[in-house]
VEXVODO-681233 format. One record per residue (C-alpha): x, y, z; chain. Coordinates in Angstrom, 1 decimal. Example, Ala and Ser with C-alpha at 12.3 -4.5 7.8 and 13.67 -1.06 7.14 Angstrom:
// VEXVODO-681233
@u=12.3 | v=-4.5 | w=7.8 | chain=A
@u=13.7 | v=-1.1 | w=7.1 | chain=A
//
This chain:
// VEXVODO-681233
@u=-5.4 | v=-10.2 | w=17.4 | chain=A
@u=-2.2 | v=-12.0 | w=18.4 | chain=A
@u=0.5 | v=-12.9 | w=16.0 | chain=A
@u=2.2 | v=-15.8 | w=17.7 | chain=A
@u=5.3 | v=-13.7 | w=18.2 | chain=A
@u=6.5 | v=-12.3 | w=21.5 | chain=A
@u=4.7 | v=-9.1 | w=21.9 | chain=A
@u=5.0 | v=-7.2 | w=25.2 | chain=A
@u=8.5 | v=-8.0 | w=26.5 | chain=A
@u=11.0 | v=-5.5 | w=25.3 | chain=A
@u=13.2 | v=-7.8 | w=23.3 | chain=A
@u=16.8 | v=-6.7 | w=22.4 | chain=A
@u=19.0 | v=-8.3 | w=19.8 | chain=A
@u=22.0 | v=-10.2 | w=21.0 | chain=A
@u=23.1 | v=-11.6 | w=17.6 | chain=A
@u=24.9 | v=-9.9 | w=14.7 | chain=A
@u=22.4 | v=-10.3 | w=11.9 | chain=A
@u=22.6 | v=-7.5 | w=9.4 | chain=A
@u=19.2 | v=-6.0 | w=8.4 | chain=A
@u=18.5 | v=-3.7 | w=5.5 | chain=A
@u=15.1 | v=-1.9 | w=5.0 | chain=A
@u=14.4 | v=-0.9 | w=1.4 | chain=A
@u=11.7 | v=1.8 | w=0.9 | chain=A
@u=10.5 | v=4.1 | w=-1.8 | chain=A
@u=11.8 | v=7.4 | w=-0.3 | chain=A
@u=12.5 | v=9.3 | w=2.9 | chain=A
@u=9.2 | v=11.1 | w=2.5 | chain=A
@u=5.8 | v=9.6 | w=1.5 | chain=A
@u=2.9 | v=8.0 | w=3.3 | chain=A
@u=2.3 | v=5.6 | w=6.1 | chain=A
@u=4.6 | v=2.8 | w=4.7 | chain=A
@u=7.6 | v=5.1 | w=4.5 | chain=A
@u=7.1 | v=6.7 | w=7.8 | chain=A
@u=6.4 | v=3.4 | w=9.6 | chain=A
@u=9.5 | v=1.9 | w=8.2 | chain=A
@u=11.5 | v=4.8 | w=9.4 | chain=A
@u=10.2 | v=4.4 | w=12.9 | chain=A
@u=11.0 | v=0.7 | w=12.9 | chain=A
@u=14.6 | v=1.5 | w=11.6 | chain=A
@u=15.1 | v=3.9 | w=14.5 | chain=A
@u=13.6 | v=1.6 | w=17.1 | chain=A
@u=15.6 | v=-1.4 | w=15.8 | chain=A
@u=18.8 | v=0.7 | w=16.2 | chain=A
@u=18.0 | v=1.5 | w=19.7 | chain=A
@u=17.6 | v=-2.2 | w=20.4 | chain=A
@u=21.2 | v=-2.9 | w=19.2 | chain=A
@u=20.1 | v=-4.3 | w=15.8 | chain=A
@u=22.7 | v=-3.8 | w=13.0 | chain=A
@u=20.2 | v=-2.1 | w=10.7 | chain=A
@u=20.4 | v=0.3 | w=7.7 | chain=A
@u=17.7 | v=2.0 | w=5.6 | chain=A
@u=17.9 | v=2.5 | w=1.8 | chain=A
@u=15.5 | v=4.8 | w=0.0 | chain=A
@u=15.4 | v=4.3 | w=-3.8 | chain=A
@u=13.8 | v=7.7 | w=-4.7 | chain=A
@u=15.2 | v=11.0 | w=-3.7 | chain=A
@u=12.1 | v=12.2 | w=-1.9 | chain=A
@u=12.9 | v=15.0 | w=0.5 | chain=A
@u=16.5 | v=16.4 | w=0.3 | chain=A
@u=17.9 | v=15.9 | w=3.7 | chain=A
@u=21.4 | v=17.6 | w=4.0 | chain=A
@u=22.3 | v=15.6 | w=7.0 | chain=A
@u=20.8 | v=12.1 | w=6.9 | chain=A
@u=20.9 | v=10.0 | w=10.1 | chain=A
@u=23.7 | v=7.4 | w=10.2 | chain=A
@u=22.7 | v=4.2 | w=8.4 | chain=A
@u=20.4 | v=5.9 | w=6.0 | chain=A
@u=21.1 | v=5.9 | w=2.2 | chain=A
@u=19.4 | v=7.3 | w=-0.9 | chain=A
@u=20.0 | v=5.9 | w=-4.4 | chain=A
@u=19.0 | v=9.0 | w=-6.1 | chain=A
@u=16.1 | v=8.2 | w=-8.5 | chain=A
@u=13.7 | v=11.1 | w=-9.0 | chain=A
@u=9.9 | v=10.5 | w=-8.9 | chain=A
@u=8.5 | v=9.8 | w=-12.4 | chain=A
@u=11.9 | v=9.0 | w=-13.9 | chain=A
@u=11.9 | v=7.4 | w=-17.3 | chain=A
@u=13.0 | v=3.8 | w=-18.1 | chain=A
@u=16.6 | v=4.7 | w=-18.8 | chain=A
@u=17.2 | v=6.6 | w=-15.6 | chain=A
@u=15.3 | v=3.9 | w=-13.7 | chain=A
@u=17.6 | v=1.2 | w=-15.2 | chain=A
@u=20.7 | v=3.1 | w=-14.2 | chain=A
@u=19.2 | v=3.5 | w=-10.7 | chain=A
@u=18.6 | v=-0.2 | w=-10.6 | chain=A
@u=22.3 | v=-0.9 | w=-11.3 | chain=A
@u=23.3 | v=1.5 | w=-8.6 | chain=A
@u=21.0 | v=-0.2 | w=-6.1 | chain=A
@u=22.4 | v=-3.6 | w=-7.1 | chain=A
@u=25.9 | v=-2.4 | w=-6.4 | chain=A
@u=24.8 | v=-1.1 | w=-3.0 | chain=A
@u=23.0 | v=-4.3 | w=-2.2 | chain=A
@u=25.9 | v=-6.5 | w=-2.9 | chain=A
@u=28.3 | v=-4.2 | w=-0.9 | chain=A
@u=25.9 | v=-4.3 | w=2.0 | chain=A
@u=25.7 | v=-8.1 | w=2.2 | chain=A
@u=22.6 | v=-8.2 | w=4.4 | chain=A
@u=21.3 | v=-11.2 | w=6.2 | chain=A
@u=17.8 | v=-9.9 | w=6.0 | chain=A
@u=16.3 | v=-7.5 | w=3.4 | chain=A
@u=12.9 | v=-5.9 | w=4.4 | chain=A
@u=11.1 | v=-4.8 | w=1.2 | chain=A
@u=8.3 | v=-2.3 | w=1.2 | chain=A
@u=6.1 | v=-1.3 | w=-1.8 | chain=A
@u=6.2 | v=-2.0 | w=-5.5 | chain=A
@u=9.4 | v=-0.3 | w=-6.7 | chain=A
@u=11.5 | v=-1.8 | w=-4.0 | chain=A
@u=9.9 | v=-5.2 | w=-4.8 | chain=A
@u=10.9 | v=-4.7 | w=-8.4 | chain=A
@u=14.5 | v=-3.8 | w=-7.6 | chain=A
@u=15.1 | v=-6.6 | w=-5.1 | chain=A
@u=13.5 | v=-9.3 | w=-7.3 | chain=A
@u=15.8 | v=-8.4 | w=-10.2 | chain=A
@u=19.1 | v=-8.2 | w=-8.3 | chain=A
@u=21.1 | v=-11.5 | w=-8.4 | chain=A
@u=23.1 | v=-12.9 | w=-6.9 | chain=A
@u=22.1 | v=-11.8 | w=-3.4 | chain=A
@u=22.5 | v=-13.9 | w=-0.2 | chain=A
@u=20.1 | v=-13.5 | w=2.8 | chain=A
@u=16.5 | v=-13.7 | w=3.5 | chain=A
@u=13.8 | v=-11.4 | w=1.9 | chain=A
@u=10.9 | v=-10.2 | w=3.9 | chain=A
@u=8.2 | v=-8.5 | w=1.7 | chain=A
@u=5.9 | v=-6.2 | w=3.6 | chain=A
@u=2.4 | v=-5.7 | w=2.2 | chain=A
@u=1.1 | v=-2.2 | w=2.9 | chain=A
@u=-1.8 | v=-2.0 | w=0.4 | chain=A
@u=-5.0 | v=-3.9 | w=-0.2 | chain=A
@u=-4.6 | v=-3.6 | w=-4.0 | chain=A
@u=-0.9 | v=-4.4 | w=-4.8 | chain=A
@u=0.3 | v=-3.6 | w=-8.3 | chain=A
@u=-3.0 | v=-2.0 | w=-9.2 | chain=A
@u=-3.0 | v=-1.1 | w=-12.9 | chain=A
@u=0.1 | v=-3.2 | w=-13.5 | chain=A
@u=-1.1 | v=-6.6 | w=-12.5 | chain=A
@u=0.9 | v=-8.6 | w=-15.2 | chain=A
@u=4.1 | v=-7.0 | w=-14.0 | chain=A
@u=3.1 | v=-7.7 | w=-10.4 | chain=A
@u=2.6 | v=-11.3 | w=-11.1 | chain=A
@u=6.0 | v=-11.6 | w=-12.7 | chain=A
@u=7.8 | v=-9.7 | w=-9.9 | chain=A
@u=6.0 | v=-11.7 | w=-7.2 | chain=A
@u=6.8 | v=-15.0 | w=-9.0 | chain=A
@u=10.5 | v=-14.1 | w=-8.8 | chain=A
@u=10.1 | v=-13.2 | w=-5.1 | chain=A
@u=8.3 | v=-16.5 | w=-4.4 | chain=A
@u=11.0 | v=-18.5 | w=-6.2 | chain=A
@u=13.5 | v=-16.8 | w=-4.0 | chain=A
@u=11.5 | v=-18.0 | w=-0.9 | chain=A
@u=10.6 | v=-14.6 | w=0.3 | chain=A
@u=8.6 | v=-14.3 | w=3.6 | chain=A
@u=5.5 | v=-12.2 | w=3.4 | chain=A
@u=4.5 | v=-9.8 | w=6.2 | chain=A
@u=1.1 | v=-7.9 | w=6.2 | chain=A
@u=0.3 | v=-4.8 | w=8.2 | chain=A
@u=-3.4 | v=-5.5 | w=7.8 | chain=A
@u=-5.0 | v=-8.1 | w=10.2 | chain=A
@u=-7.7 | v=-9.1 | w=7.7 | chain=A
@u=-5.4 | v=-9.5 | w=4.7 | chain=A
@u=-3.3 | v=-12.6 | w=5.5 | chain=A
@u=-3.3 | v=-14.1 | w=2.0 | chain=A
@u=-1.0 | v=-12.4 | w=-0.4 | chain=A
@u=-1.9 | v=-11.7 | w=-4.0 | chain=A
@u=-1.7 | v=-13.4 | w=-6.5 | chain=A
@u=-0.8 | v=-16.8 | w=-5.2 | chain=A
@u=-2.6 | v=-16.9 | w=-1.9 | chain=A
@u=0.7 | v=-17.2 | w=0.1 | chain=A
@u=0.2 | v=-16.9 | w=3.8 | chain=A
@u=1.5 | v=-13.8 | w=5.5 | chain=A
@u=2.4 | v=-13.0 | w=9.1 | chain=A
@u=0.5 | v=-10.1 | w=10.6 | chain=A
@u=2.7 | v=-7.3 | w=12.2 | chain=A
@u=1.1 | v=-4.0 | w=12.3 | chain=A
@u=2.8 | v=-0.7 | w=11.5 | chain=A
@u=4.0 | v=1.0 | w=14.7 | chain=A
@u=2.7 | v=4.2 | w=16.2 | chain=A
@u=5.0 | v=6.6 | w=18.0 | chain=A
@u=3.4 | v=9.1 | w=20.3 | chain=A
@u=3.8 | v=12.6 | w=18.9 | chain=A
@u=5.3 | v=15.4 | w=21.0 | chain=A
@u=3.1 | v=18.5 | w=20.6 | chain=A
@u=4.8 | v=21.8 | w=19.7 | chain=A
@u=4.2 | v=24.7 | w=21.8 | chain=A
@u=1.6 | v=25.8 | w=19.2 | chain=A
@u=-1.0 | v=24.2 | w=17.0 | chain=A
@u=-2.8 | v=25.3 | w=13.9 | chain=A
@u=-6.5 | v=24.7 | w=13.5 | chain=A
@u=-8.1 | v=23.9 | w=10.2 | chain=A
@u=-11.6 | v=22.7 | w=9.9 | chain=A
@u=-10.3 | v=19.8 | w=7.8 | chain=A
@u=-7.0 | v=18.1 | w=7.2 | chain=A
@u=-5.8 | v=15.6 | w=4.6 | chain=A
@u=-2.6 | v=13.6 | w=5.4 | chain=A
@u=-1.1 | v=11.2 | w=2.9 | chain=A
@u=0.3 | v=10.8 | w=-0.6 | chain=A
@u=-1.3 | v=13.1 | w=-3.2 | chain=A
@u=-2.0 | v=10.5 | w=-5.9 | chain=A
@u=-5.2 | v=9.5 | w=-7.8 | chain=A
@u=-6.1 | v=6.6 | w=-5.5 | chain=A
@u=-6.2 | v=8.8 | w=-2.5 | chain=A
@u=-8.6 | v=11.2 | w=-4.3 | chain=A
@u=-7.5 | v=14.4 | w=-2.5 | chain=A
@u=-9.6 | v=16.5 | w=-4.9 | chain=A
@u=-12.7 | v=15.1 | w=-3.2 | chain=A
@u=-11.5 | v=16.6 | w=0.1 | chain=A
@u=-10.7 | v=19.9 | w=-1.6 | chain=A
@u=-14.2 | v=20.0 | w=-3.3 | chain=A
@u=-15.9 | v=19.2 | w=0.1 | chain=A
@u=-14.0 | v=22.0 | w=1.8 | chain=A
@u=-15.1 | v=24.5 | w=-0.9 | chain=A
@u=-18.7 | v=23.3 | w=-0.7 | chain=A
@u=-18.8 | v=23.9 | w=3.0 | chain=A
@u=-16.6 | v=27.0 | w=3.0 | chain=A
@u=-14.2 | v=25.1 | w=5.3 | chain=A
@u=-10.5 | v=25.6 | w=5.8 | chain=A
@u=-8.3 | v=22.7 | w=4.8 | chain=A
@u=-4.6 | v=21.8 | w=4.9 | chain=A
@u=-3.0 | v=19.1 | w=2.9 | chain=A
@u=0.1 | v=17.3 | w=4.3 | chain=A
@u=1.9 | v=15.2 | w=1.8 | chain=A
@u=3.6 | v=15.2 | w=-1.6 | chain=A
@u=3.0 | v=13.2 | w=-4.7 | chain=A
@u=2.3 | v=13.4 | w=-8.4 | chain=A
@u=-0.9 | v=15.5 | w=-8.0 | chain=A
@u=0.6 | v=18.3 | w=-5.8 | chain=A
@u=1.3 | v=20.8 | w=-8.6 | chain=A
@u=-2.1 | v=20.4 | w=-10.2 | chain=A
@u=-3.9 | v=20.6 | w=-6.9 | chain=A
@u=-2.1 | v=23.8 | w=-6.0 | chain=A
@u=-3.1 | v=25.2 | w=-9.4 | chain=A
@u=-6.8 | v=24.3 | w=-8.9 | chain=A
@u=-7.4 | v=24.9 | w=-5.2 | chain=A
@u=-4.7 | v=26.9 | w=-3.3 | chain=A
@u=-6.1 | v=29.9 | w=-1.5 | chain=A
@u=-6.3 | v=31.4 | w=1.9 | chain=A
@u=-8.7 | v=28.6 | w=2.9 | chain=A
@u=-6.8 | v=25.8 | w=1.2 | chain=A
@u=-3.1 | v=25.3 | w=2.1 | chain=A
@u=-0.6 | v=22.7 | w=0.8 | chain=A
@u=2.1 | v=22.0 | w=3.3 | chain=A
@u=4.1 | v=19.4 | w=1.3 | chain=A
@u=5.8 | v=16.6 | w=3.1 | chain=A
@u=6.0 | v=17.2 | w=6.9 | chain=A
@u=7.8 | v=14.6 | w=9.1 | chain=A
@u=5.5 | v=14.9 | w=12.1 | chain=A
@u=2.3 | v=16.8 | w=10.9 | chain=A
@u=0.3 | v=15.8 | w=14.0 | chain=A
@u=2.7 | v=17.8 | w=16.3 | chain=A
@u=1.2 | v=21.0 | w=14.9 | chain=A
@u=-2.4 | v=20.0 | w=14.0 | chain=A
@u=-5.0 | v=21.0 | w=16.4 | chain=A
@u=-7.0 | v=18.0 | w=17.9 | chain=A
@u=-10.2 | v=19.7 | w=16.7 | chain=A
@u=-9.3 | v=19.4 | w=13.0 | chain=A
@u=-11.1 | v=16.6 | w=11.2 | chain=A
@u=-9.1 | v=14.1 | w=9.2 | chain=A
@u=-10.9 | v=13.5 | w=6.0 | chain=A
@u=-9.9 | v=10.2 | w=4.2 | chain=A
@u=-11.2 | v=10.0 | w=0.7 | chain=A
@u=-9.3 | v=7.0 | w=-0.6 | chain=A
@u=-10.8 | v=4.5 | w=-3.0 | chain=A
@u=-8.9 | v=1.8 | w=-1.2 | chain=A
@u=-6.3 | v=1.7 | w=1.7 | chain=A
@u=-3.7 | v=-0.7 | w=3.1 | chain=A
@u=-3.0 | v=0.1 | w=6.7 | chain=A
@u=-4.5 | v=3.6 | w=7.0 | chain=A
@u=-1.7 | v=4.9 | w=9.3 | chain=A
@u=-2.9 | v=8.5 | w=8.9 | chain=A
@u=-6.2 | v=7.3 | w=10.6 | chain=A
@u=-4.3 | v=5.6 | w=13.5 | chain=A
@u=-2.3 | v=8.7 | w=14.0 | chain=A
@u=-5.3 | v=11.0 | w=13.9 | chain=A
@u=-7.3 | v=8.9 | w=16.4 | chain=A
@u=-4.4 | v=8.5 | w=18.8 | chain=A
@u=-3.8 | v=12.3 | w=18.5 | chain=A
@u=-7.4 | v=12.9 | w=19.6 | chain=A
@u=-8.7 | v=14.0 | w=16.2 | chain=A
@u=-12.1 | v=13.4 | w=14.8 | chain=A
@u=-12.2 | v=11.5 | w=11.5 | chain=A
@u=-14.5 | v=11.2 | w=8.4 | chain=A
@u=-13.8 | v=8.1 | w=6.3 | chain=A
@u=-14.9 | v=7.0 | w=2.9 | chain=A
@u=-17.1 | v=4.0 | w=3.3 | chain=A
@u=-15.1 | v=1.1 | w=1.7 | chain=A
@u=-14.2 | v=-2.4 | w=2.9 | chain=A
@u=-10.6 | v=-1.4 | w=3.8 | chain=A
@u=-11.6 | v=1.5 | w=6.1 | chain=A
@u=-14.5 | v=-0.4 | w=7.6 | chain=A
@u=-12.1 | v=-2.8 | w=9.3 | chain=A
@u=-11.5 | v=-0.1 | w=11.9 | chain=A
@u=-15.0 | v=-0.9 | w=13.0 | chain=A
@u=-15.8 | v=2.7 | w=13.9 | chain=A
@u=-19.4 | v=3.9 | w=14.4 | chain=A
@u=-21.4 | v=4.5 | w=11.2 | chain=A
@u=-21.5 | v=8.2 | w=11.7 | chain=A
@u=-17.7 | v=8.4 | w=11.0 | chain=A
@u=-18.2 | v=7.1 | w=7.4 | chain=A
@u=-19.5 | v=8.7 | w=4.3 | chain=A
@u=-20.7 | v=7.1 | w=1.0 | chain=A
@u=-20.5 | v=10.0 | w=-1.4 | chain=A
@u=-19.8 | v=13.7 | w=-1.7 | chain=A
@u=-23.4 | v=14.6 | w=-0.6 | chain=A
@u=-23.0 | v=12.7 | w=2.8 | chain=A
@u=-19.5 | v=14.2 | w=3.3 | chain=A
@u=-20.8 | v=17.8 | w=2.9 | chain=A
@u=-23.7 | v=17.1 | w=5.3 | chain=A
@u=-21.4 | v=15.6 | w=7.9 | chain=A
@u=-18.9 | v=18.5 | w=7.7 | chain=A
@u=-21.8 | v=21.0 | w=8.1 | chain=A
@u=-23.0 | v=19.1 | w=11.0 | chain=A
@u=-19.5 | v=19.3 | w=12.7 | chain=A
@u=-19.5 | v=23.0 | w=12.1 | chain=A
@u=-23.0 | v=23.5 | w=13.5 | chain=A
@u=-22.5 | v=21.2 | w=16.6 | chain=A
@u=-18.9 | v=20.2 | w=17.3 | chain=A
@u=-16.1 | v=18.1 | w=15.6 | chain=A
@u=-16.3 | v=15.9 | w=18.7 | chain=A
@u=-19.2 | v=14.0 | w=17.2 | chain=A
@u=-16.8 | v=12.3 | w=14.8 | chain=A
@u=-14.3 | v=11.0 | w=17.4 | chain=A
@u=-14.1 | v=7.2 | w=18.0 | chain=A
@u=-14.9 | v=5.8 | w=21.4 | chain=A
@u=-12.5 | v=5.3 | w=24.2 | chain=A
@u=-12.4 | v=1.5 | w=23.8 | chain=A
@u=-11.3 | v=1.8 | w=20.1 | chain=A
@u=-8.6 | v=4.4 | w=21.0 | chain=A
@u=-7.2 | v=2.2 | w=23.7 | chain=A
@u=-7.1 | v=-0.9 | w=21.4 | chain=A
@u=-5.3 | v=1.0 | w=18.7 | chain=A
@u=-2.8 | v=2.4 | w=21.2 | chain=A
@u=-2.0 | v=-1.1 | w=22.5 | chain=A
@u=-1.9 | v=-2.7 | w=19.1 | chain=A
@u=0.4 | v=-0.2 | w=17.5 | chain=A
@u=2.7 | v=0.4 | w=20.5 | chain=A
@u=6.3 | v=0.9 | w=19.0 | chain=A
@u=8.0 | v=-1.2 | w=21.5 | chain=A
@u=5.5 | v=-4.0 | w=21.1 | chain=A
@u=5.9 | v=-3.9 | w=17.3 | chain=A
@u=9.7 | v=-3.8 | w=17.4 | chain=A
@u=9.7 | v=-6.8 | w=19.7 | chain=A
@u=7.7 | v=-8.7 | w=17.1 | chain=A
@u=10.2 | v=-7.9 | w=14.4 | chain=A
@u=13.2 | v=-8.8 | w=16.6 | chain=A
@u=11.6 | v=-12.1 | w=17.4 | chain=A
@u=11.0 | v=-12.8 | w=13.7 | chain=A
@u=14.6 | v=-11.8 | w=12.8 | chain=A
@u=15.9 | v=-14.1 | w=15.5 | chain=A
@u=13.9 | v=-17.0 | w=14.0 | chain=A
@u=16.0 | v=-16.8 | w=10.9 | chain=A
@u=19.1 | v=-18.0 | w=12.7 | chain=A
@u=17.4 | v=-21.1 | w=14.0 | chain=A
//
């Protein structure tokens, strides 16, 4: 599973390349959290790096040094988005980065339209279905990025040809950072961790919890949050919103339920497994690449309900991956290893 980049030696930057990471927000799913981890780790290795979030996301009164928000609200209309684009353009020109690392569709859109801009663009692919529902716009945006000779990075080892032109991508996984447990943990029968949007199908997890009379907690924000609260919130169904380190308080006996129609990296799965949690995953091609035993997958609601009932009758332990799979994930996603891969790539731009 190697990448051809230096992997294990703890590489530190000795050059003065300026790096900017552009992401959707300071909250969100695995893509946002992973890029925040990378930002912090690069800073610790003496890389001159800053992070820019386009959307407001969580309102941090004290943001870390080098972190900026442009101020767009989720679901803004075209006029507000256009104003936000101009603000981002001014920020980008002032920053004068040597490398801009772009994550997810809105940052792709913004960076592709801002001109002139010097420096190298790295586009990180976090999803197996980019620009889903907006394919024509995606082709236009990625054509502009291709013309600007962007470099493509993928976080998925089995998706190294980028849509729509089949451009080759370099595999660098999202990093995992060991979670420091709090002095207390909360146990729910089930947990859902991730963005609350239609593609993730959080309502399936909520329905399964109701059908099995299980407790469930949702960690994440997104466009479906208010509707889900209205339909499901109760003593047995809690909505925690965005939490920076949810696994620090989740008991290792709680089962992570992943109901997504499709996934990119599945960072919530990596974190759950390395936290020692059992998992139940919707049986699709994206989640099958983890190569877990068949018992950890479900094909429909009926199977999911039966598996939850089995866990309550026997033990949640029956849905934990094997030791070999846990060890491989821990090695592959090691934060120092991934940071070294990025630093090696950054250095190559000088040559």
